[in-house]
C-alpha positions in Angstrom: -1.4 -13.6 -32.8 -2.7 -16.8 -31.2 -2.6 -16.7 -27.3 -1.0 -19.9 -26.9 1.3 -19.4 -30.1 2.8 -16.3 -28.5 4.8 -18.4 -25.9 7.0 -19.4 -29.1 8.1 -15.9 -29.6 8.1 -15.0 -26.0 10.6 -17.9 -25.4 12.8 -17.3 -28.6 13.2 -13.7 -28.1 14.3 -14.6 -24.6 17.0 -16.7 -25.7 18.1 -14.1 -28.5 18.1 -11.1 -26.2 19.7 -12.9 -23.0 22.4 -15.0 -24.9 24.0 -12.4 -26.9 24.3 -9.9 -24.3 25.7 -12.4 -21.8 28.6 -13.2 -24.8 29.5 -9.3 -25.2 32.4 -9.2 -22.7 34.2 -12.3 -24.2 34.4 -10.7 -27.7 37.7 -9.3 -29.5 36.4 -6.6 -31.9 33.9 -4.5 -32.5 32.6 -6.3 -35.1 31.6 -9.2 -32.9 29.7 -6.6 -30.4 27.6 -5.4 -32.8 26.4 -8.6 -34.4 25.4 -9.6 -30.9 23.9 -6.4 -30.3 21.8 -6.7 -33.5 20.7 -10.2 -32.5 19.7 -9.1 -29.0 17.7 -6.4 -30.6 15.7 -9.1 -32.6 15.2 -11.0 -29.3 13.8 -7.9 -27.7 11.2 -7.7 -30.8 10.3 -11.5 -30.6 10.1 -11.1 -26.7 7.5 -8.1 -26.8 5.4 -9.5 -29.7 4.9 -12.9 -27.7 4.4 -10.7 -24.6 1.8 -8.4 -26.3 0.1 -11.7 -27.6 0.2 -13.9 -24.5 -1.3 -11.3 -22.2 -4.0 -10.4 -24.8 -2.7 -6.8 -25.2 -2.3 -6.6 -28.9 -2.6 -2.6 -29.8 -6.4 -2.3 -30.8 -6.5 0.9 -32.7 -9.6 2.4 -32.6 -10.6 4.0 -35.9 -12.6 7.0 -36.0 -13.7 5.9 -39.5 -17.3 5.4 -39.0 -17.7 8.4 -37.0 -16.0 10.6 -40.0 -18.7 8.7 -42.0 -21.7 9.9 -40.0 -20.5 13.3 -40.2 -19.7 13.3 -44.3 -23.3 12.0 -44.7 -24.5 15.3 -43.1 -24.7 18.5 -44.5 -24.5 22.0 -42.8 -28.1 22.7 -42.8 -28.9 19.2 -41.2 -26.1 19.4 -38.6 -27.5 22.9 -37.6 -31.1 21.7 -37.2 -29.6 18.6 -35.1 -27.7 21.0 -32.9 -30.9 23.1 -32.6 -33.1 20.2 -31.5 -30.4 19.3 -28.9 -30.3 22.7 -27.6 -33.9 22.5 -26.9 -33.9 19.0 -25.0 -35.4 19.1 -21.5 -34.5 17.2 -18.3 -35.7 13.9 -19.2 -34.4 14.3 -22.8 -30.8 14.7 -21.3 -30.8 11.7 -19.1 -32.0 9.7 -22.3 -29.2 11.3 -24.6 -26.4 10.8 -21.9 -27.7 6.7 -21.9 -27.6 7.0 -25.9 -23.9 8.6 -26.0 -22.8 6.1 -23.0 -24.0 3.1 -25.1 -23.1 4.1 -28.8 -20.7 2.4 -30.9 -18.6 5.7 -30.5 -18.0 5.1 -26.8 -14.9 3.9 -26.9 -13.5 6.6 -29.2 -14.1 9.1 -26.3 -12.3 6.6 -23.7 -9.4 6.5 -26.3 -9.3 10.2 -26.6 -7.4 10.6 -23.4 -9.8 13.3 -21.9 -10.6 11.6 -18.8 -9.2 8.7 -16.3 -10.9 5.5 -17.7 -11.0 4.4 -14.0 -12.2 7.2 -11.9 -13.9 8.9 -14.7 -12.7 12.6 -14.0 -11.3 15.0 -16.5 -8.1 16.1 -16.4 -4.1 15.3 -17.0 -4.1 11.7 -17.8 -1.3 9.6 -19.5 -1.7 6.5 -21.4 -0.9 3.4 -18.9 0.0 0.2 -19.6 0.0 -2.5 -16.4 0.0 -6.2 -16.6 0.0 -8.3 -13.6 1.2 -12.0 -13.9 0.6 -15.0 -11.5 2.3 -18.6 -12.2 0.5 -21.8 -11.0 3.6 -23.9 -11.8 2.1 -25.1 -15.6 -0.3 -22.6 -15.8 -0.2 -18.5 -15.8 -2.7 -16.1 -15.2 -2.6 -12.8 -16.6 -4.6 -9.6 -16.2 -3.8 -6.3 -18.1 -4.9 -2.7 -18.5 -4.0 -0.3 -21.4 -5.9 3.0 -21.1 -5.8 6.3 -19.7 -5.5 6.9 -16.1 -5.0 10.2 -13.9 -1.8 9.9 -11.3 -4.0 8.8 -8.5 -5.5 5.8 -10.2 -2.3 4.9 -12.1 -0.6 4.5 -8.7 -3.0 2.3 -7.3 -3.0 0.0 -10.1 0.8 0.1 -10.7 1.0 -0.9 -6.7 -1.9 -3.8 -7.4 -0.4 -5.3 -10.4 3.5 -4.9 -9.8 2.8 -6.4 -6.1 0.9 -9.6 -7.3 3.4 -10.1 -10.1 6.2 -9.5 -7.6 5.1 -12.1 -5.5 3.5 -14.7 -7.9 4.9 -14.2 -11.0 8.1 -16.5 -10.6 6.2 -19.7 -10.0 6.7 -21.3 -13.3 8.7 -20.9 -16.7 6.0 -19.5 -18.3 5.0 -17.0 -15.9 8.8 -16.3 -15.3 9.3 -15.1 -18.9 6.1 -12.6 -18.6 7.2 -11.2 -15.4 10.8 -10.5 -16.5 9.2 -8.2 -18.8 6.1 -7.1 -17.1 7.8 -5.6 -14.3 10.1 -3.0 -16.2 7.0 -2.0 -18.3 5.0 -1.8 -15.5 7.7 0.4 -13.9 8.3 2.8 -17.3 4.5 3.2 -17.4 4.5 4.4 -13.9 7.3 7.1 -14.3 5.2 8.6 -17.2 2.2 9.2 -14.8 0.9 13.1 -14.3 0.5 14.3 -10.9 -2.9 13.7 -8.9 -6.1 15.5 -10.4 -7.4 18.6 -8.6 -9.6 17.5 -6.0 -12.7 19.3 -7.6 -12.1 17.6 -11.0 -15.3 16.2 -12.4 -16.3 13.5 -14.9 -17.5 15.3 -18.0 -21.3 15.4 -18.5 -24.2 16.6 -21.0 -25.8 19.7 -19.8 -28.5 21.8 -21.0 -26.0 24.7 -21.0 -23.4 22.8 -22.7 -25.8 21.8 -25.7 -26.7 25.6 -26.1 -23.5 27.0 -25.7 -22.1 24.6 -28.7 -24.9 24.9 -30.8 -22.9 27.5 -33.0 -19.8 25.2 -33.1 -21.8 22.1 -34.4 -21.2 22.9 -38.0 -17.5 23.5 -37.7 -17.1 20.1 -35.5 -19.0 18.2 -37.9 -17.0 19.4 -41.1 -13.5 18.5 -39.3 -14.4 15.2 -38.5 -16.0 14.5 -41.6 -12.8 15.7 -43.2 -11.2 12.9 -41.2 -9.6 14.8 -38.5 -9.4 12.9 -35.2 -11.8 13.2 -32.2 -8.9 14.5 -29.8 -7.6 17.2 -32.3 -10.9 18.7 -33.0 -12.3 18.6 -29.5 -8.8 20.4 -28.0 -9.1 23.0 -31.1 -12.8 23.7 -30.2 -12.0 23.9 -26.3 -9.0 26.5 -27.2 -11.9 28.9 -29.0 -15.0 28.2 -26.6 -13.3 27.3 -23.5 -15.3 24.1 -22.8 -13.3 21.3 -21.9 -12.1 18.7 -24.4 -13.7 16.1 -22.8 -17.3 17.9 -22.7 -16.8 18.6 -26.2 -16.0 15.1 -27.0 -19.3 14.1 -25.5 -21.0 16.9 -27.5 -19.8 15.4 -30.9 -20.8 11.8 -29.9 -24.5 13.4 -28.9 -24.5 15.1 -32.6 -23.5 11.7 -34.0 -25.9 10.0 -31.8 -28.7 12.6 -33.1 -27.5 12.0 -36.9 -27.7 8.4 -36.9 -31.4 8.8 -35.2 -32.3 11.0 -37.9 -31.2 8.8 -40.5 -33.1 5.9 -39.0 -36.1 7.9 -38.8 -35.7 9.0 -42.4 -35.1 5.3 -43.6 -38.6 4.7 -41.6 -40.2 7.4 -43.6 -40.0 9.8 -40.4 -38.4 12.9 -42.1 -35.0 14.1 -41.9 -35.9 16.0 -38.2 -37.2 12.9 -36.6 -33.7 12.2 -34.7 -33.7 15.6 -33.3 -37.6 15.7 -32.6 -37.5 12.5 -30.8 -35.1 14.0 -28.2 -37.2 17.3 -27.7 
């Protein structure tokens, strides 16, 4: 939905939500109350749709379809060859591989898997946070939003920052007032779902030579499950229970395999052979 058009369902929803609720005490029978509550429910849906559009936070469902396609194109022998190539990477190759993974088209899948905090980068208990900041300038509205995974500490910081600004400046305008009436409770509900703070020793997941060697035997199984369309979080958590490696590090390993597979495919297209991608990183 267009950002400006979002104000129409937002305003309509606010009216349909507030007006029926204000008339509930004056109804004589249960039938009238039910009709008003149904109207209020529709108003809430309209208001939420407009709020999502105006704040630019429509849910973007990141699909793992392209990742699955990469692994479907690789047979077991090829995956094993790629895994062997990764296991023999040196220090310089690790740095190059880490850069490829961070810049790959699948990097968002890793962030959306919920393995680590998107603000501090450390792995551990996180929750899907949904925070909005609204600032009114009479006829102009400025919004800023965050939707992603946060640890308890980062969630508390972002909640305080966004909610304080909204509480002070969100009332200065009709448009901003409508957004503020939704943003404040949404921020509060999101904060209530936050986990406790991370362990002080928690670190961001990273690729190491030891990790690449340890997960080499698991590569064909990981590739087969992802190729069948299983999600990255479910595959990584199942492998974590089996290997004792954290889900975030397994997710990184999967992306490293995908990068190696795409590199091998590109090398094959150029006539470089099927092992070009893995060999290039040795």
